[in-house]
MIZAZA-796289 format. One record per atom (N, C-alpha, C): x negated, y, z negated; atom name; residue number from 1. Coordinates in Angstrom, 1 decimal, decimal comma. Example, Ala and Ser with C-alpha at 12.3 -4.5 7.8 and 13.67 -1.06 7.14 Angstrom:
residues 2
c1 c2 c3 site pos
-13,2 -5,7 -7,8 N 1 .
-12,3 -4,5 -7,8 CA 1 .
-13,2 -3,3 -7,8 C 1 .
-12,8 -2,2 -7,1 N 2 .
-13,7 -1,1 -7,1 CA 2 .
-12,9 0,0 -7,9 C 2 .
END
This chain:
residues 80
c1 c2 c3 site pos
-0,8 -1,2 0,0 N 1 .
0,0 0,0 0,0 CA 1 .
-0,9 1,2 0,0 C 1 .
-0,3 2,3 0,4 N 2 .
-1,1 3,6 0,5 CA 2 .
-1,0 4,3 -0,8 C 2 .
-1,9 5,2 -1,1 N 3 .
-1,8 6,0 -2,4 CA 3 .
-0,6 6,8 -2,5 C 3 .
0,2 7,0 -1,4 N 4 .
1,4 7,9 -1,5 CA 4 .
2,6 7,1 -2,0 C 4 .
2,4 5,8 -2,3 N 5 .
3,6 5,0 -2,8 CA 5 .
3,6 5,0 -4,3 C 5 .
4,7 5,2 -4,9 N 6 .
4,8 5,3 -6,3 CA 6 .
6,0 4,4 -6,8 C 6 .
5,9 4,0 -8,1 N 7 .
7,0 3,3 -8,7 CA 7 .
7,3 4,0 -10,0 C 7 .
8,6 4,0 -10,4 N 8 .
9,0 4,5 -11,7 CA 8 .
9,5 3,4 -12,6 C 8 .
9,0 3,3 -13,8 N 9 .
9,5 2,4 -14,8 CA 9 .
10,1 3,2 -16,0 C 9 .
11,3 2,9 -16,3 N 10 .
11,9 3,6 -17,5 CA 10 .
12,8 2,6 -18,2 C 10 .
13,3 3,1 -19,4 N 11 .
14,1 2,2 -20,2 CA 11 .
13,3 1,8 -21,5 C 11 .
13,5 0,6 -22,0 N 12 .
12,9 0,2 -23,2 CA 12 .
11,5 -0,3 -23,0 C 12 .
10,6 0,6 -22,6 N 13 .
9,2 0,3 -22,4 CA 13 .
8,4 1,3 -23,2 C 13 .
7,1 1,0 -23,5 N 14 .
6,3 1,9 -24,4 CA 14 .
6,1 3,3 -23,8 C 14 .
5,7 3,3 -22,5 N 15 .
5,4 4,6 -21,9 CA 15 .
6,1 4,8 -20,6 C 15 .
7,4 5,1 -20,6 N 16 .
8,1 5,2 -19,3 CA 16 .
7,4 6,3 -18,4 C 16 .
7,4 6,0 -17,1 N 17 .
6,8 7,0 -16,2 CA 17 .
6,6 6,5 -14,8 C 17 .
6,0 7,3 -14,0 N 18 .
5,7 7,0 -12,6 CA 18 .
4,2 6,8 -12,4 C 18 .
3,9 5,8 -11,6 N 19 .
2,5 5,6 -11,3 CA 19 .
2,3 5,1 -9,9 C 19 .
1,1 5,2 -9,3 N 20 .
0,8 4,7 -8,0 CA 20 .
1,0 3,2 -7,9 C 20 .
1,6 2,8 -6,8 N 21 .
1,9 1,4 -6,6 CA 21 .
0,7 0,6 -6,1 C 21 .
0,3 -0,4 -6,8 N 22 .
-0,9 -1,2 -6,4 CA 22 .
-0,4 -2,3 -5,4 C 22 .
-1,4 -2,8 -4,7 N 23 .
-1,1 -3,9 -3,7 CA 23 .
-0,5 -5,1 -4,4 C 23 .
0,5 -5,6 -3,9 N 24 .
1,1 -6,9 -4,4 CA 24 .
1,4 -6,9 -5,9 C 24 .
1,9 -5,8 -6,4 N 25 .
2,2 -5,7 -7,8 CA 25 .
3,5 -6,4 -8,1 C 25 .
3,6 -7,3 -9,1 N 26 .
4,8 -7,9 -9,5 CA 26 .
5,4 -7,1 -10,7 C 26 .
6,7 -7,4 -10,9 N 27 .
7,4 -6,6 -12,0 CA 27 .
6,8 -6,8 -13,3 C 27 .
6,3 -8,0 -13,6 N 28 .
5,6 -8,2 -14,9 CA 28 .
4,4 -7,4 -15,1 C 28 .
3,7 -7,2 -14,0 N 29 .
2,5 -6,3 -14,0 CA 29 .
2,9 -4,8 -14,2 C 29 .
4,0 -4,4 -13,5 N 30 .
4,4 -3,0 -13,6 CA 30 .
4,9 -2,7 -15,0 C 30 .
5,5 -3,6 -15,7 N 31 .
6,0 -3,4 -17,1 CA 31 .
4,7 -3,4 -18,0 C 31 .
3,8 -4,2 -17,7 N 32 .
2,5 -4,2 -18,5 CA 32 .
1,8 -2,9 -18,3 C 32 .
1,8 -2,3 -17,1 N 33 .
1,1 -1,1 -16,8 CA 33 .
1,7 0,1 -17,6 C 33 .
3,0 0,0 -18,1 N 34 .
3,6 1,1 -18,9 CA 34 .
3,6 0,7 -20,4 C 34 .
2,7 -0,2 -20,7 N 35 .
2,6 -0,6 -22,1 CA 35 .
3,5 -1,7 -22,6 C 35 .
4,2 -2,3 -21,7 N 36 .
5,1 -3,4 -22,2 CA 36 .
6,4 -3,0 -22,6 C 36 .
7,2 -3,9 -23,1 N 37 .
8,6 -3,6 -23,5 CA 37 .
8,6 -3,2 -25,0 C 37 .
9,7 -2,5 -25,3 N 38 .
9,9 -2,1 -26,7 CA 38 .
10,5 -3,2 -27,5 C 38 .
10,5 -3,2 -28,8 N 39 .
11,1 -4,3 -29,5 CA 39 .
12,6 -4,4 -29,3 C 39 .
13,3 -3,4 -28,7 N 40 .
14,7 -3,4 -28,5 CA 40 .
15,1 -3,8 -27,1 C 40 .
14,1 -4,1 -26,2 N 41 .
14,4 -4,4 -24,8 CA 41 .
15,1 -5,8 -24,7 C 41 .
16,1 -5,8 -23,8 N 42 .
16,8 -7,1 -23,5 CA 42 .
16,0 -7,7 -22,3 C 42 .
15,1 -8,6 -22,7 N 43 .
14,1 -9,1 -21,7 CA 43 .
14,7 -9,8 -20,5 C 43 .
15,8 -10,4 -20,6 N 44 .
16,4 -11,1 -19,5 CA 44 .
17,5 -10,3 -18,8 C 44 .
17,6 -9,0 -19,1 N 45 .
18,6 -8,1 -18,5 CA 45 .
17,9 -6,9 -17,8 C 45 .
16,7 -7,1 -17,3 N 46 .
16,0 -6,1 -16,6 CA 46 .
16,5 -6,0 -15,2 C 46 .
16,5 -4,8 -14,6 N 47 .
17,0 -4,6 -13,3 CA 47 .
16,0 -3,8 -12,5 C 47 .
15,8 -4,2 -11,3 N 48 .
15,0 -3,3 -10,3 CA 48 .
16,0 -2,7 -9,4 C 48 .
16,0 -1,4 -9,3 N 49 .
16,9 -0,7 -8,3 CA 49 .
16,0 -0,2 -7,2 C 49 .
16,3 -0,6 -6,0 N 50 .
15,6 -0,2 -4,8 CA 50 .
16,5 0,6 -3,9 C 50 .
16,0 1,7 -3,4 N 51 .
16,8 2,5 -2,5 CA 51 .
16,0 3,0 -1,3 C 51 .
16,5 2,9 -0,1 N 52 .
15,8 3,4 1,1 CA 52 .
16,4 4,7 1,6 C 52 .
17,3 5,3 0,7 N 53 .
18,0 6,5 1,1 CA 53 .
19,3 6,2 1,7 C 53 .
19,5 5,1 2,3 N 54 .
20,8 4,7 2,8 CA 54 .
21,5 3,6 2,0 C 54 .
20,7 2,7 1,5 N 55 .
21,3 1,5 0,9 CA 55 .
20,5 1,3 -0,5 C 55 .
21,3 0,9 -1,5 N 56 .
20,7 0,6 -2,8 CA 56 .
20,9 -0,9 -3,1 C 56 .
19,8 -1,5 -3,6 N 57 .
19,8 -2,9 -3,9 CA 57 .
19,4 -3,0 -5,4 C 57 .
20,1 -3,9 -6,1 N 58 .
19,8 -4,1 -7,5 CA 58 .
19,3 -5,6 -7,6 C 58 .
18,2 -5,8 -8,2 N 59 .
17,6 -7,1 -8,4 CA 59 .
17,5 -7,4 -9,9 C 59 .
18,0 -8,5 -10,3 N 60 .
17,9 -8,9 -11,7 CA 60 .
16,6 -9,6 -12,0 C 60 .
16,0 -9,2 -13,1 N 61 .
14,7 -9,8 -13,6 CA 61 .
14,9 -10,4 -14,9 C 61 .
14,3 -11,6 -15,1 N 62 .
14,4 -12,3 -16,4 CA 62 .
13,0 -12,4 -17,0 C 62 .
12,6 -11,3 -17,7 N 63 .
11,2 -11,3 -18,2 CA 63 .
10,9 -12,3 -19,2 C 63 .
11,8 -12,7 -20,1 N 64 .
11,6 -13,7 -21,1 CA 64 .
11,3 -15,1 -20,4 C 64 .
12,1 -15,3 -19,3 N 65 .
11,8 -16,6 -18,5 CA 65 .
10,5 -16,5 -17,8 C 65 .
10,1 -15,3 -17,3 N 66 .
8,8 -15,2 -16,6 CA 66 .
7,7 -15,5 -17,6 C 66 .
7,8 -15,0 -18,8 N 67 .
6,8 -15,2 -19,9 CA 67 .
6,7 -16,7 -20,2 C 67 .
7,8 -17,5 -20,0 N 68 .
7,8 -18,9 -20,3 CA 68 .
7,3 -19,7 -19,1 C 68 .
7,0 -19,0 -18,0 N 69 .
6,4 -19,7 -16,8 CA 69 .
7,3 -19,8 -15,6 C 69 .
8,6 -19,4 -15,7 N 70 .
9,5 -19,4 -14,6 CA 70 .
9,3 -18,1 -13,8 C 70 .
8,7 -18,2 -12,7 N 71 .
8,3 -17,0 -11,9 CA 71 .
9,4 -16,6 -10,8 C 71 .
10,5 -17,3 -10,8 N 72 .
11,5 -17,0 -9,8 CA 72 .
12,0 -15,6 -9,7 C 72 .
12,0 -14,9 -10,8 N 73 .
12,4 -13,5 -10,8 CA 73 .
11,3 -12,5 -10,9 C 73 .
10,0 -13,0 -10,9 N 74 .
8,9 -12,1 -10,9 CA 74 .
8,6 -11,5 -9,6 C 74 .
9,5 -10,7 -9,1 N 75 .
9,5 -10,2 -7,7 CA 75 .
8,4 -9,1 -7,5 C 75 .
8,1 -8,9 -6,3 N 76 .
7,1 -7,8 -5,9 CA 76 .
7,8 -6,4 -6,1 C 76 .
7,1 -5,5 -6,6 N 77 .
7,6 -4,1 -6,8 CA 77 .
7,3 -3,4 -5,4 C 77 .
8,3 -2,6 -5,0 N 78 .
8,1 -1,9 -3,7 CA 78 .
8,5 -0,4 -4,0 C 78 .
7,9 0,4 -3,1 N 79 .
8,3 1,8 -3,2 CA 79 .
9,8 2,0 -3,0 C 79 .
10,3 2,9 -3,8 N 80 .
11,8 3,2 -3,7 CA 80 .
12,6 2,4 -4,7 C 80 .
END
């Protein structure tokens, strides 16, 4: 990805914010980059919202399951 691509992580994380998108970053890495989840986070109710300006897609993520080894919802983070 180019340096002009960014991702925003907010909600029950340690340091909500926007950062440059790294190549092939997965959602678990993006959450780690903002300091991880807070004690109040619902780990299996995380959502990725993607928008290209015309269409919005919501992807459900199950971080607790990812931590147990189930990578099916550990999707790639994309700009938007």
